[in-house]
Residue frames as qw, qx, qy, qz and C-alpha x, y, z in Angstrom:
[[0.027, -0.240, -0.791, -0.562, 135.38, 269.77, 69.16],
 [0.426, 0.084, 0.256, -0.864, 131.78, 270.88, 69.06],
 [0.069, -0.182, -0.964, -0.179, 128.73, 268.68, 68.79],
 [0.460, -0.066, 0.044, -0.884, 125.02, 269.38, 68.39],
 [0.104, -0.181, -0.978, 0.008, 122.41, 266.95, 69.70],
 [0.429, -0.071, 0.021, -0.900, 118.66, 267.59, 69.39],
 [0.217, -0.235, -0.944, -0.075, 115.86, 265.46, 70.74],
 [0.357, 0.006, 0.284, -0.890, 112.30, 265.95, 71.87],
 [0.565, 0.228, 0.712, -0.349, 108.87, 264.35, 71.81],
 [0.673, 0.665, 0.120, -0.301, 108.48, 265.23, 68.13],
 [0.566, 0.703, -0.429, 0.052, 112.06, 264.41, 67.11],
 [0.847, -0.475, 0.237, -0.002, 113.59, 261.41, 68.81],
 [0.396, 0.720, -0.569, 0.034, 117.34, 261.28, 68.29],
 [0.073, -0.330, 0.898, -0.283, 117.71, 258.62, 70.99],
 [0.346, -0.308, -0.857, -0.227, 114.75, 256.68, 72.33],
 [0.386, -0.448, 0.018, -0.806, 111.65, 257.43, 74.37],
 [0.340, -0.178, -0.874, 0.299, 110.63, 256.13, 77.79],
 [0.124, -0.620, -0.668, 0.394, 107.28, 256.95, 79.44],
 [0.205, 0.896, 0.364, 0.148, 106.68, 259.85, 77.08],
 [0.275, -0.899, 0.177, 0.292, 110.00, 261.54, 77.92],
 [0.654, 0.671, -0.317, 0.146, 112.96, 262.17, 75.62],
 [0.770, -0.574, 0.256, 0.111, 116.02, 260.37, 77.01],
 [0.500, 0.693, -0.503, 0.134, 119.64, 260.72, 76.03],
 [0.921, -0.338, -0.188, 0.052, 120.95, 257.64, 77.84],
 [0.630, -0.590, 0.190, 0.468, 124.66, 258.46, 77.78],
 [0.572, 0.798, -0.078, 0.172, 127.34, 260.21, 75.82],
 [0.814, -0.306, 0.017, 0.493, 131.09, 259.86, 76.07],
 [0.119, 0.978, -0.165, -0.040, 133.67, 262.63, 76.01],
 [0.878, 0.044, 0.000, 0.477, 137.28, 262.31, 74.93],
 [0.468, 0.098, -0.053, 0.877, 139.71, 264.88, 76.14],
 [0.019, 0.474, 0.282, -0.834, 138.76, 268.54, 76.37],
 [0.011, 0.269, 0.671, 0.691, 135.73, 269.28, 74.20],
 [0.327, 0.204, 0.358, -0.851, 132.37, 270.98, 74.24],
 [0.017, -0.294, -0.889, -0.351, 129.02, 269.56, 73.21],
 [0.333, 0.025, 0.101, -0.937, 125.69, 271.31, 72.76],
 [0.010, -0.309, -0.951, -0.031, 122.47, 269.43, 73.54],
 [0.322, -0.035, -0.042, -0.945, 119.05, 270.83, 72.72],
 [0.024, 0.341, 0.932, -0.117, 115.72, 269.49, 74.03],
 [0.100, -0.171, -0.221, -0.955, 113.20, 271.81, 72.31],
 [0.554, -0.397, -0.456, -0.572, 109.99, 270.20, 73.60],
 [0.488, -0.236, -0.711, 0.449, 110.92, 269.59, 77.25],
 [0.231, -0.683, -0.173, -0.671, 108.51, 271.60, 79.38],
 [0.746, -0.635, -0.180, -0.087, 109.07, 270.19, 82.88],
 [0.420, -0.799, 0.420, 0.098, 112.68, 269.48, 83.83],
 [0.732, 0.496, -0.460, 0.084, 115.98, 267.97, 82.67],
 [0.793, -0.565, 0.226, 0.025, 117.90, 265.56, 84.91],
 [0.512, 0.698, -0.480, 0.142, 121.69, 265.47, 84.49],
 [0.881, -0.441, 0.123, 0.119, 123.91, 262.75, 86.04],
 [0.247, 0.841, -0.477, 0.061, 127.56, 263.79, 85.99],
 [0.867, -0.298, 0.395, -0.056, 129.05, 260.29, 86.12],
 [0.314, 0.611, -0.693, -0.219, 131.90, 258.21, 84.69],
 [0.538, 0.115, -0.829, -0.104, 131.09, 254.54, 84.10],
 [0.703, -0.518, -0.438, -0.214, 128.84, 254.45, 87.15],
 [0.633, -0.090, -0.458, 0.618, 131.64, 255.51, 89.48],
 [0.200, -0.930, -0.309, -0.007, 130.10, 258.91, 90.21],
 [0.565, -0.462, 0.127, 0.671, 133.41, 260.58, 89.49],
 [0.460, 0.738, 0.364, 0.334, 132.35, 263.03, 86.81],
 [0.367, -0.490, 0.029, 0.790, 134.40, 266.07, 86.05],
 [0.253, 0.482, 0.571, 0.614, 132.20, 267.92, 83.56],
 [0.032, 0.290, 0.213, -0.932, 131.29, 271.59, 83.60],
 [0.162, 0.571, 0.778, 0.204, 127.61, 271.99, 82.70],
 [0.001, 0.225, 0.010, -0.974, 126.48, 275.34, 81.30],
 [0.304, 0.625, 0.713, -0.093, 122.81, 276.11, 80.65],
 [0.304, 0.360, 0.395, 0.788, 122.08, 278.35, 77.69],
 [0.126, 0.124, 0.175, -0.968, 120.62, 281.83, 77.87],
 [0.369, 0.483, 0.753, -0.252, 116.81, 281.65, 77.82],
 [0.234, 0.448, 0.565, 0.652, 114.92, 282.72, 74.73],
 [0.004, -0.252, -0.237, 0.938, 113.56, 286.25, 74.75],
 [0.212, 0.679, 0.691, 0.132, 110.35, 287.92, 73.65],
 [0.132, 0.352, 0.138, 0.916, 109.34, 291.37, 72.45],
 [0.184, -0.565, -0.665, 0.453, 107.68, 293.29, 75.28],
 [0.027, 0.436, 0.277, 0.856, 105.35, 296.23, 74.53],
 [0.246, -0.428, -0.724, 0.483, 104.12, 297.53, 77.88],
 [0.030, 0.407, 0.166, -0.898, 103.12, 301.05, 76.88],
 [0.507, 0.609, 0.498, -0.352, 100.22, 302.42, 74.85],
 [0.460, 0.822, -0.146, -0.301, 102.23, 303.59, 71.85],
 [0.279, -0.501, 0.781, 0.248, 104.61, 300.68, 71.16],
 [0.851, 0.396, 0.232, -0.254, 104.39, 298.63, 68.00],
 [0.380, -0.296, 0.705, 0.520, 106.27, 296.77, 65.29],
 [0.634, 0.639, 0.195, -0.389, 105.18, 297.52, 61.73],
 [0.350, -0.325, 0.718, 0.506, 106.52, 295.86, 58.58],
 [0.579, 0.426, -0.273, -0.640, 105.61, 295.76, 54.91],
 [0.596, -0.014, 0.802, 0.028, 104.57, 292.41, 53.45],
 [0.051, 0.038, 0.740, 0.669, 103.88, 291.25, 49.90],
 [0.486, 0.063, 0.020, -0.872, 100.48, 292.56, 48.85],
 [0.155, -0.094, -0.980, -0.084, 97.87, 289.85, 49.41],
 [0.570, -0.302, -0.093, -0.758, 94.24, 289.16, 50.24],
 [0.929, -0.246, -0.235, -0.143, 94.92, 285.94, 52.12],
 [0.245, 0.576, -0.625, 0.466, 97.30, 285.33, 55.02],
 [0.803, -0.474, -0.361, 0.000, 97.86, 283.34, 58.24],
 [0.079, 0.677, -0.469, 0.562, 99.61, 284.84, 61.28],
 [0.811, -0.379, -0.435, 0.097, 100.64, 282.60, 64.19],
 [0.121, 0.628, -0.392, 0.661, 101.93, 284.28, 67.36],
 [0.574, -0.384, -0.637, 0.344, 102.55, 283.52, 71.02],
 [0.097, -0.659, -0.012, -0.745, 101.16, 286.33, 73.16],
 [0.449, -0.338, -0.671, 0.484, 101.41, 287.02, 76.90],
 [0.170, -0.796, -0.265, -0.516, 99.16, 289.57, 78.59],
 [0.339, 0.077, -0.535, 0.770, 100.64, 291.65, 81.41],
 [0.230, 0.272, 0.480, -0.801, 97.27, 293.31, 81.98],
 [0.001, 0.411, 0.796, 0.445, 93.72, 293.06, 80.67],
 [0.074, 0.392, 0.391, -0.829, 91.22, 295.89, 80.82],
 [0.442, 0.704, 0.525, -0.181, 88.14, 297.33, 79.16],
 [0.234, 0.839, -0.205, -0.446, 88.56, 298.97, 75.77],
 [0.889, 0.454, -0.005, 0.059, 89.96, 297.80, 72.45],
 [0.364, -0.726, 0.528, 0.248, 93.64, 296.83, 72.69],
 [0.765, 0.551, -0.254, -0.218, 95.12, 295.80, 69.35],
 [0.786, -0.339, 0.485, 0.181, 97.22, 292.66, 69.12],
 [0.420, -0.078, 0.639, 0.639, 97.74, 292.48, 65.35],
 [0.373, 0.741, 0.214, -0.515, 96.55, 294.56, 62.43],
 [0.506, 0.151, 0.602, 0.599, 96.68, 294.09, 58.62],
 [0.205, 0.785, 0.197, -0.550, 96.21, 297.28, 56.59],
 [0.426, 0.149, 0.565, 0.691, 96.28, 298.50, 53.01],
 [0.130, -0.065, -0.219, -0.965, 94.41, 300.99, 50.84],
 [0.614, -0.222, -0.160, -0.740, 91.00, 301.05, 52.49],
 [0.793, -0.127, -0.595, -0.026, 91.71, 297.75, 54.27],
 [0.190, -0.531, 0.567, -0.601, 91.77, 297.37, 58.06],
 [0.850, -0.175, -0.464, -0.175, 91.68, 293.89, 59.59],
 [0.066, -0.583, 0.591, -0.554, 92.40, 293.52, 63.33],
 [0.719, -0.362, -0.591, 0.043, 92.42, 291.09, 66.22],
 [0.024, 0.482, -0.378, 0.790, 92.28, 292.75, 69.65],
 [0.238, -0.348, -0.819, 0.391, 91.05, 292.37, 73.19],
 [0.200, -0.616, -0.310, -0.696, 87.95, 294.27, 74.25],
 [0.586, -0.676, 0.152, -0.420, 87.81, 293.43, 77.95],
 [0.364, -0.556, 0.731, -0.158, 89.39, 291.06, 80.46],
 [0.543, -0.008, 0.839, -0.008, 87.88, 288.00, 78.74],
 [0.639, 0.659, 0.344, -0.196, 86.89, 289.04, 75.22],
 [0.389, -0.216, 0.546, 0.710, 88.63, 288.94, 71.84],
 [0.455, 0.730, 0.244, -0.447, 87.32, 291.11, 69.02],
 [0.501, 0.077, 0.593, 0.625, 87.88, 290.65, 65.30],
 [0.255, 0.768, 0.150, -0.568, 87.31, 293.75, 63.15],
 [0.524, 0.137, 0.633, 0.553, 87.20, 293.62, 59.34],
 [0.345, 0.769, 0.035, -0.537, 86.96, 296.57, 56.96],
 [0.782, 0.143, 0.543, 0.272, 87.31, 294.78, 53.63],
 [0.269, -0.180, 0.399, 0.858, 87.88, 297.88, 51.51],
 [0.001, -0.485, -0.699, -0.526, 84.32, 298.17, 50.26],
 [0.204, -0.423, 0.079, -0.880, 83.30, 300.53, 53.04],
 [0.788, -0.414, -0.259, -0.375, 81.47, 297.85, 55.04],
 [0.046, -0.507, 0.743, -0.434, 82.69, 296.92, 58.53],
 [0.848, -0.239, -0.415, -0.226, 82.15, 293.52, 60.16],
 [0.002, -0.527, 0.692, -0.493, 83.12, 292.60, 63.70],
 [0.812, -0.285, -0.488, -0.144, 82.77, 289.66, 66.03],
 [0.161, -0.596, 0.572, -0.539, 83.36, 289.72, 69.79],
 [0.837, -0.120, -0.524, -0.106, 83.82, 286.39, 71.60],
 [0.610, -0.699, 0.307, -0.211, 84.37, 285.45, 75.23],
 [0.761, 0.371, -0.495, 0.195, 87.72, 283.69, 75.71],
 [0.802, -0.546, -0.174, 0.169, 89.70, 282.28, 78.67],
 [0.410, 0.682, -0.273, 0.540, 92.34, 285.02, 78.70],
 [0.715, -0.649, -0.163, 0.205, 94.57, 285.35, 81.76],
 [0.027, 0.941, -0.328, 0.085, 97.41, 287.58, 82.89],
 [0.224, -0.665, 0.713, -0.003, 101.01, 286.27, 82.78],
 [0.749, 0.062, 0.659, 0.023, 100.17, 283.22, 80.69],
 [0.015, 0.353, -0.630, -0.692, 101.31, 282.52, 77.13],
 [0.680, 0.440, 0.493, -0.317, 98.61, 281.92, 74.53],
 [0.296, -0.048, 0.685, 0.664, 99.03, 280.85, 70.94],
 [0.446, 0.646, 0.302, -0.540, 96.84, 282.92, 68.61],
 [0.355, 0.043, 0.706, 0.611, 96.49, 282.09, 64.93],
 [0.318, 0.631, 0.171, -0.687, 94.81, 284.74, 62.78],
 [0.412, 0.171, 0.767, 0.461, 93.55, 283.48, 59.39],
 [0.276, 0.618, 0.099, -0.729, 92.41, 286.12, 56.91],
 [0.225, 0.090, 0.766, 0.596, 90.85, 285.45, 53.54],
 [0.288, -0.071, -0.257, -0.920, 88.10, 287.00, 51.47],
 [0.656, -0.288, -0.412, -0.562, 84.70, 286.39, 53.04],
 [0.873, -0.395, -0.285, -0.013, 86.02, 284.57, 56.10],
 [0.169, 0.646, -0.530, 0.522, 88.31, 285.61, 58.99],
 [0.849, -0.377, -0.367, -0.046, 89.11, 283.24, 61.85],
 [0.090, -0.702, 0.566, -0.423, 90.93, 283.39, 65.20],
 [0.858, -0.135, -0.494, 0.052, 92.30, 280.23, 66.84],
 [0.312, -0.745, 0.431, -0.403, 93.31, 280.21, 70.50],
 [0.408, -0.412, 0.805, -0.125, 95.67, 277.44, 71.60],
 [0.061, -0.105, 0.930, 0.346, 94.84, 275.42, 68.51],
 [0.166, 0.511, 0.837, -0.108, 91.05, 275.61, 68.79],
 [0.060, 0.496, 0.418, 0.759, 88.75, 277.79, 66.69],
 [0.109, -0.340, -0.529, 0.770, 87.64, 280.69, 68.88],
 [0.323, 0.672, 0.297, -0.597, 85.77, 282.94, 66.50],
 [0.410, 0.229, 0.654, 0.594, 84.82, 283.18, 62.83],
 [0.187, 0.616, 0.145, -0.752, 83.84, 286.42, 61.16],
 [0.496, 0.442, 0.656, 0.359, 81.96, 286.04, 57.89],
 [0.129, -0.264, 0.108, 0.950, 82.66, 289.27, 56.04],
 [0.445, 0.645, 0.459, -0.418, 79.59, 291.06, 54.73],
 [0.537, 0.804, -0.162, -0.198, 81.67, 292.10, 51.71],
 [0.920, 0.135, 0.013, 0.368, 84.51, 290.30, 49.94],
 [0.436, -0.635, 0.184, 0.610, 87.98, 291.78, 50.42],
 [0.577, 0.782, 0.235, 0.018, 88.28, 294.05, 47.40],
 [0.311, 0.860, -0.354, 0.194, 91.89, 295.24, 47.67],
 [0.780, 0.100, -0.486, 0.381, 95.24, 293.95, 48.87],
 [0.476, -0.873, 0.103, -0.018, 96.68, 294.64, 52.29],
 [0.716, 0.510, -0.292, 0.378, 100.44, 295.15, 52.46],
 [0.038, 0.575, -0.514, 0.635, 101.33, 296.05, 56.07],
 [0.715, -0.396, -0.572, 0.068, 101.42, 294.01, 59.29],
 [0.068, -0.623, 0.366, -0.688, 101.46, 295.83, 62.63],
 [0.617, -0.321, -0.676, 0.243, 101.92, 294.18, 66.01],
 [0.254, -0.455, -0.396, 0.756, 100.61, 296.47, 68.73],
 [0.176, 0.834, 0.450, 0.266, 99.43, 299.96, 67.85],
 [0.285, 0.443, -0.123, 0.841, 100.47, 303.61, 67.90],
 [0.310, -0.414, 0.221, -0.827, 97.86, 304.29, 70.59],
 [0.798, -0.217, 0.127, -0.548, 95.94, 301.14, 71.52],
 [0.566, 0.299, -0.768, 0.001, 98.35, 298.22, 71.70],
 [0.844, -0.452, -0.261, -0.119, 97.81, 295.41, 74.20],
 [0.244, -0.784, 0.516, -0.245, 100.05, 295.41, 77.27],
 [0.915, -0.189, 0.356, -0.029, 102.25, 292.34, 76.95],
 [0.245, -0.559, 0.693, 0.384, 104.76, 290.35, 74.95],
 [0.833, 0.454, -0.114, -0.294, 105.14, 288.52, 71.64],
 [0.353, -0.501, 0.766, 0.196, 107.27, 285.53, 70.73],
 [0.326, -0.004, 0.895, 0.304, 107.74, 283.11, 67.82],
 [0.495, 0.595, 0.202, -0.600, 105.65, 284.80, 65.16],
 [0.392, 0.009, 0.792, 0.468, 105.10, 283.05, 61.83],
 [0.434, 0.556, 0.034, -0.708, 103.58, 284.60, 58.73],
 [0.473, 0.143, 0.815, 0.301, 102.22, 282.45, 55.88],
 [0.156, 0.244, -0.312, -0.905, 101.09, 283.79, 52.51],
 [0.465, -0.182, -0.686, -0.529, 97.92, 281.71, 52.45],
 [0.674, -0.384, 0.203, -0.598, 95.09, 280.52, 54.71],
 [0.054, 0.278, -0.952, 0.119, 96.25, 277.38, 56.53],
 [0.645, -0.251, -0.611, -0.385, 93.93, 274.40, 56.85],
 [0.715, -0.600, 0.093, -0.347, 92.63, 273.12, 60.19],
 [0.964, -0.083, -0.075, 0.239, 95.21, 270.30, 60.10],
 [0.559, 0.454, -0.175, 0.672, 98.07, 272.69, 59.42],
 [0.268, -0.728, 0.150, -0.613, 96.95, 275.02, 62.22],
 [0.889, -0.446, 0.034, -0.102, 97.04, 272.07, 64.62],
 [0.866, 0.158, -0.110, 0.462, 100.57, 271.22, 63.45],
 [0.233, 0.636, -0.188, 0.711, 101.79, 274.78, 64.04],
 [0.524, -0.670, 0.148, -0.504, 100.25, 274.95, 67.51],
 [0.957, -0.290, 0.011, -0.020, 101.46, 271.48, 68.53],
 [0.555, -0.685, 0.356, 0.311, 105.07, 272.40, 67.96],
 [0.803, 0.418, 0.249, 0.344, 106.09, 271.90, 64.34],
 [0.369, 0.683, -0.056, 0.629, 107.52, 275.41, 64.52],
 [0.587, -0.767, -0.241, 0.094, 108.05, 275.70, 68.27],
 [0.566, -0.603, 0.164, 0.538, 111.75, 276.54, 68.11],
 [0.060, -0.509, 0.486, 0.708, 112.63, 277.07, 64.46],
 [0.774, 0.482, 0.145, -0.383, 111.05, 276.62, 61.03],
 [0.249, 0.639, -0.692, -0.227, 114.36, 275.35, 59.65],
 [0.230, -0.175, 0.956, -0.048, 114.74, 271.73, 58.72],
 [0.062, 0.235, 0.938, 0.248, 111.88, 269.37, 57.97],
 [0.341, 0.231, 0.156, -0.898, 109.19, 271.91, 57.20],
 [0.209, 0.303, 0.917, 0.157, 105.92, 270.32, 56.20],
 [0.177, 0.808, 0.484, -0.286, 103.85, 273.49, 55.84],
 [0.466, 0.312, 0.335, 0.757, 104.31, 275.57, 52.70],
 [0.001, 0.834, 0.340, 0.434, 103.88, 279.31, 52.41],
 [0.549, -0.698, -0.160, 0.431, 106.05, 280.46, 55.36],
 [0.461, 0.736, 0.066, 0.491, 107.41, 283.87, 54.33],
 [0.039, 0.682, -0.375, 0.627, 108.54, 285.45, 57.63],
 [0.768, -0.405, -0.472, 0.155, 109.55, 284.31, 61.10],
 [0.023, -0.725, 0.331, -0.604, 110.36, 286.47, 64.12],
 [0.708, -0.221, -0.623, 0.249, 111.81, 284.63, 67.12],
 [0.250, -0.873, 0.073, -0.412, 112.64, 287.84, 69.05],
 [0.880, -0.337, -0.106, 0.317, 115.79, 286.30, 70.50],
 [0.096, -0.945, 0.286, 0.124, 119.01, 288.04, 71.51],
 [0.858, 0.415, -0.279, 0.119, 121.12, 285.08, 70.32],
 [0.212, -0.772, 0.545, -0.250, 123.40, 285.22, 73.37],
 [0.778, -0.285, 0.536, -0.162, 123.17, 281.49, 73.79],
 [0.831, 0.220, 0.443, 0.255, 124.51, 280.44, 70.38],
 [0.237, -0.420, 0.400, 0.780, 126.79, 281.59, 67.61]]
């Protein structure tokens, strides 16, 4: 038989002790396989292969293939996709930097007829937001941020007419008040760039068709969508999700 068991700090299928998810015990009958998932465990998992306290377990334990990410190490690598035409959107993405250097390196870019809205790095510790709203006027904001190589950061990019925000690890990093309202729809999302993409990786990207509130942004960053948006979704407007997995570890 097969069996799925999921628990974590945000979804307790068993009970919690000292802030840790704990599956106390589970019995097996005959030859069978069971799949256990602990989506919010970040430190370690302890397994005791025991039978009624006699320490005579005979269970084969197999750990799943790790989740993957999309790596774009070169200067001309990117993923571009069409989206429903809109003037308001929220993009959440986990980004890891393999290098940081001077010069604009694009992380994400929304474009349309006359529209160009970007979030990018400008140096080893700066993030730049660039907005061309379609009226011919450009607005940009450059902010110092605690970027580091080989660390994962959650970036949430909120775009709406007159106001563009970037959140880093759940906290507002920069706000760009557009000098002109967005006057046309954008219909394309690009991760990376044909010439100026950032050197690093992407994982778990979520696209919403509206500007999320501060509370909703906190929920996304804190793990509401850490492994999958399926199930008890509480945030409306999710239109696309890219996990960038190879699915070797499940059917």
